[in-house]
N, C-alpha and C positions, 0 to 999 in steps of 0.2 A: 440429355440436358435440354431445358426446355429454353428457347429463347423468349428473351424478355424484347417488349414492344419497343420502340427506339425513343419514342418520349418519356421512356421511365431511366433511360441512362444518362448518366451524368457526363458532362462536355470534359471532362478530367483526362488529362492525356494518359493516363495512367488505366484508362476505363479497357477491361476486356473483352475480345470478342469471344463466342462460344468456344469456339474449335480450338483459339488460344490457350480458353479458360482448361479444357482437358488436358493440354499439354504441361500446362503450368502444375496444374494438380497433380497428374500423374508424376513430374519431374522433383513438385516442392513439397506438396504435402502427402502424399499417399509415403513417403520413405517416414515419415514418422509415428506410421501407423502403432506398432509397437510400444514405442514411448506415450503414445495418447491414450493406446487399453490399458496400461500398464496405470498412468496416470486417473483412468478412469476407473479400475480397480481398486486403485486406494481409496477415492475419496468416494466411493458408492459404496452404500452399502447391501444392494443387493445386485450378487454378479451375474444374475439373468437379464438384469437390462441392460450389458456395459454395449452389447452390440446395434441396441437400438440406440443407445445415445451415442454411440461411434457415427452412427448415421445420419442422425441429427447434428451431430458437430459437421460431417462435411458438406451437411445442405447449406447450414449458416455461411460457411468459410466461402462457400462456390457461391451463393447468394451475394455477400458482401464482395467477392471478388470480381462478379461482373461490374460491379458499378466501379469499383478500384481496387488495383492489385495493391495487396499490405507492402510496406516497405520491409518489416520484420518479421515473414512468414511462419516462424516459429512460437515468436509471442504471441503473435495474433490467434494462430489455432491454438494454445494451450488456456489464453484468454477468453476465448470462444467457450471450448469445454468447462473452464471454470463459471462463466455465466449461464451457461446451461443448466449446470446441476444447480447452480443458486436459485435459478427461473422453477425447477422443477421441485424442489425444496419448498420455494414458496406455495406452489400452486397446491401441495400435500395440506400447508394449513397446518399440520403436525410437525414438529422437529425431531426425529430421534437424535439423540444426543452424539449415537457414532456416525452421524450426517456430516457433521463438520464438525471440526476441534475447537473452533473461533467464532463463536455466534457472531459474533459484530463483524466479519466478513461477509452477510448476509444481507444488511444493512435493514434487518429488519427490527422493529420498536421493541424495547425491550422495557420492563416495567420501568417508570421513572422513581429516580431515587426517594427514600420518604424524607419527612421532614427533619428527621435528627442526622442523617447523614447532609444533606444540605448545610444545617447548621456547624455540622463539625470541617466542611469542607470550606465555609467560610473562615473560620477559626484557621485555619490551616494556612488560608490563603494571608491572614491577617499578620499570623507570626513570621509567614517569608517574606511580607512587605516589609514587616517592621525589623526582621533581620538585614534584608537588601538596605536599609535605611541607616543601619551601622556601620556599613561599609566606606570605605574611602571613595567620593565622588569618582576618581579614573577607574578604581577597581568595579564598585559597581556599575558603571556604566560600559565595562566589558562583560562583564556576565549577563545583565540584562540584552546586550546585542547577541551576544552567542548565545546562551540557553534559552530565554525567552522569544528571543527574534528571528534567533536562528542564523545568523550572518556567518561568514566565515570568517576567517582569522584574517585572512589577507585583506578584506573588505573593510574588518575593524580597523585594523591599522591605517587604511588610507583613510577612513573615514577621521579616525584622532589625530591622525598624525604622530603615530607612532610605528617601530617595529613587529613585526611579527613575534620577532621575541620577548617583548615588553608585554604584549597581548597576550601570551600563553603565560607569563608568569602572574602577571594580573589576574587570567582568569586562574590559575592553580592556586591562588593567593587568597582570591574572593570565595571560591567554593570551599575551601579547605577551613575558610572563617564562618562560613554559614553553617559547614556543618558543626562546628564548636558552638555556635550560637545556638543552632536549632535541638541540635543532640547533649548539650552540656558535657560533652568529652572533649579531653586534649586529641591534637592532631597524634601526639604519639603513641598513645595508649588503643586509636581507632586503627592504627597500621601495623600493629604486631599479631602474628599469625593465630 
């Protein structure tokens, strides 16, 4: 492995010397080779490229580990593999459908929705806002804090000065009422199989 000049090394205490890198790689990264190879076979359409991809992952992992050893080696190695696959697909400029199941994960710009979809989305948001406005104030506040802002029940309870059980009750009642308002079906009808 090539030595990197000292001026490129970070002063982080977790920086790894090339000799230490070799031992770290053998003990921490290499045991994941079978799982990593399987991951690459599963996520890349051309099985003949897998060996090259594997080597590229190892190079990226080693280069990063020279600067700073990752805390979670497995997560780091597989995130590196995923990013390498994304980079390869982007470079090809052609995205075969079998290359990735979730095109959003590539971060590639997709055609913007047309004006009709924008209008429909705005109308749906207006319907939701109207439905939210029809909820009792405390119930509406819980629904907004939990479902829109993503707060945890405990944090909502502390913020509103109520118990977590009350938060759960407001949330259940609010979601049920929203469904009734938006879909016009009574709660008992929706729950039947």
